[in-house]
Phi, psi and omega in degrees: 000174181245158177138171177262117189293333184259339184078359180263168177296143180294154176296165183308318178296316180297319178296321178295317177298317178300315181297316179297315182295318180297319182288314190272332192228313199303307185297318178295318180301314178303313182296313183293314182294321176299322177297317178293318179297318179299325180283326185277326181292119194278343185208172181286166175150192182263133186236136172254124177264105184274118186079050193282343185062230181271000176083014182298317181293319178299318179297316178294324177297314180294331177293331178272332183230080180297348177280359179250137174245116188247133169231163188244164172216138183204164179274342183229146182261123171284154179301325179222139178226154181271349182223161174297138183231129173259135178272138177223176189274003180086000182233302184250122178287133185278051182223152178289162175304139176057038180284337184231158175285320182222153170235130174254140177227098189254112177051049180244319192296329179285357173265003184246159176273338183227076182297331178300318181303316181289322179292323176299316179295319179298316179295329179295318185268357181261128177284323190246314184191164177240130179249122183245129166246125179203189185263156174243128177273071185226133176104173183295129177054032182300314183299314181296319180295315180294322177299316179298314180299316181295318182299310183295320185281336191236337185301321181292345178260005180072023181284138177296136186234079176278350178055049184269075183268148183237145171275176186299321181297319180287328173297315179300317178296319179299315180299317179294318180297329179275000179074037182231156173232148181281123178265323180209144181217139177235125183252347178245105189259334180066045183287334187241146176283157174291150001274001183296334179299331181295333181261315194259348174266286181042235177242040188263356186223156173206158167235130181227136172265120181251145173241132176299139181267346181274000000 
């Protein structure tokens, strides 16, 4: 999940990492991911952003898709958020079945010990589909590269870093275990400008639209 675990200002190292990440990565990442989500979500409706952080991606998504109304849920509260955020325990979403048309889960599952649990919960509260953006443990030095990205992007916010990355076979198993099937998938996201894309994009990311099979 995302958020500051203490609610206090980050330490000097954390503040420096946050500043570096904001300048080099954050704004482009928000823009690119919002574009992919806007393209993948097939219809209008109510959206729950699971692990929303400060809601920057949700806000950018709504600017592209005014037909979507997005609210967030997270385990930690940021001091300021762009969307309404409900706090939850990291396991059970505090919403009734089929409360939302879609649930988005952006770079959250690799921060959890039991990603199947969260996808099952997302599918429970989604009427139409679940959209996941996460990492792929595929290619040379994939684990080391993903760890570096996660550390720079999240350490300054006090985010838990278990580095729980999955390869494609394990993602497929997870989706089946959660009772979902992939309807659409995008593997080339273009999150980073050249030449950084040669190291940090590669085949390390995906966006997938899932439909519950039950």
